[in-house]
C-alpha positions as CSV (number, residue, x, y, z in Angstrom):
1,M,0.0,0.0,0.0
2,S,2.9,2.4,0.7
3,D,4.0,1.8,-2.9
4,R,0.7,3.1,-4.2
5,V,0.9,6.1,-2.0
6,R,4.3,7.1,-3.3
7,G,3.2,6.3,-6.8
8,V,5.8,3.6,-7.5
9,S,4.7,0.2,-8.7
10,N,6.7,-3.0,-9.0
11,A,7.0,-2.6,-12.8
12,D,8.7,0.8,-12.4
13,E,11.2,-0.7,-9.9
14,S,12.1,-3.5,-12.3
15,N,12.4,-1.0,-15.1
16,R,14.8,1.1,-13.0
17,D,16.9,-2.0,-12.3
18,V,17.3,-2.7,-16.0
19,I,18.3,1.0,-16.6
20,D,20.7,0.9,-13.7
21,Q,22.3,-2.3,-15.1
22,G,22.5,-0.7,-18.5
23,F,24.3,2.3,-17.0
24,E,26.6,0.0,-15.1
25,V,27.6,-1.8,-18.3
26,L,28.0,1.5,-20.1
27,D,30.1,2.9,-17.2
28,G,32.3,-0.2,-17.2
29,A,32.8,0.1,-21.0
30,V,33.8,3.8,-20.7
31,D,36.2,2.9,-17.8
32,W,37.8,0.1,-19.8
33,F,38.1,2.4,-22.9
34,H,39.7,5.1,-20.8
35,D,42.2,2.7,-19.1
36,K,43.2,0.7,-22.1
37,V,43.1,3.3,-24.9
38,L,43.0,6.9,-23.8
39,R,45.4,6.7,-20.9
40,P,48.3,5.3,-23.0
41,I,47.6,7.8,-25.7
42,A,47.7,10.7,-23.1
43,L,50.9,9.2,-21.6
44,I,52.6,9.0,-25.0
45,G,51.5,12.6,-25.9
46,R,52.8,13.9,-22.5
47,T,56.1,12.1,-23.0
48,I,56.6,13.6,-26.4
49,A,55.6,17.1,-25.2
50,Y,58.0,17.0,-22.2
51,G,60.7,15.5,-24.4
52,L,60.4,18.3,-26.9
53,V,60.5,21.0,-24.2
54,F,63.5,19.3,-22.6
55,L,65.3,19.1,-26.0
56,T,64.6,22.7,-26.8
57,L,65.9,23.8,-23.4
58,A,69.0,21.6,-23.7
59,V,69.8,23.1,-27.1
60,A,69.3,26.6,-25.9
61,V,71.5,26.1,-22.8
62,T,74.2,24.5,-24.9
63,V,74.2,27.4,-27.4
64,L,74.3,29.9,-24.6
65,I,77.2,28.1,-22.9
66,V,79.2,28.1,-26.2
67,I,78.5,31.7,-26.9
68,L,79.5,32.6,-23.3
69,L,82.8,30.6,-23.6
70,V,83.6,32.3,-27.0
71,R,83.0,35.8,-25.6
72,I,85.0,35.1,-22.5
73,C,87.9,33.8,-24.5
74,D,87.7,36.6,-27.0
75,A,87.5,39.4,-24.4
76,Y,89.8,38.2,-21.6
77,L,92.0,35.2,-22.5
78,F,93.1,35.8,-26.1
79,A,92.2,39.5,-26.8
80,A,95.1,40.1,-29.1
81,H,94.7,36.8,-31.1
82,P,91.0,35.9,-31.7
83,W,92.0,33.0,-33.9
84,I,93.3,31.2,-30.7
85,T,89.7,31.3,-29.4
86,D,88.4,29.6,-32.5
87,L,91.2,27.0,-32.2
88,V,90.5,26.3,-28.5
89,I,86.7,26.1,-28.9
90,G,87.1,24.0,-32.0
91,A,89.4,21.6,-30.1
92,I,87.0,21.3,-27.2
93,L,84.0,20.6,-29.5
94,W,86.1,18.1,-31.5
95,V,87.0,16.2,-28.4
96,I,83.4,16.1,-27.3
97,G,82.4,14.9,-30.7
98,L,85.1,12.2,-30.7
99,W,83.9,11.0,-27.3
100,V,80.3,10.8,-28.5
101,W,81.4,9.0,-31.6
102,R,83.3,6.4,-29.7
103,R,80.4,5.8,-27.3
104,R,78.0,4.9,-30.1
105,R,76.7,1.4,-30.4
106,P,76.2,-0.6,-33.6
107,T,72.7,-1.1,-34.7
108,L,71.4,-4.7,-34.6
109,R,69.8,-5.7,-37.9
């Protein structure tokens, strides 16, 4: 009798149960899609974005350090002979390049 007073019948309750089950299935499917598809895509995108930012900053800092080194050498160390600056900076960069070249690994084919 209390069901009739509130205006809810047994048919409406079973209908709500079916709708709730449908929403639970849909919610489970959306959660699965998010965990298996969207999260890895977002992680890859975030990794690429942070990698590009890091690479850009690394290149900028490297260029600034080389410019600073050249200016210090030109102004204070070898003011009368600017070609010595080019020789010293070239030798330093050549040694770094030689070290990187020797540390490379052959590709496996």
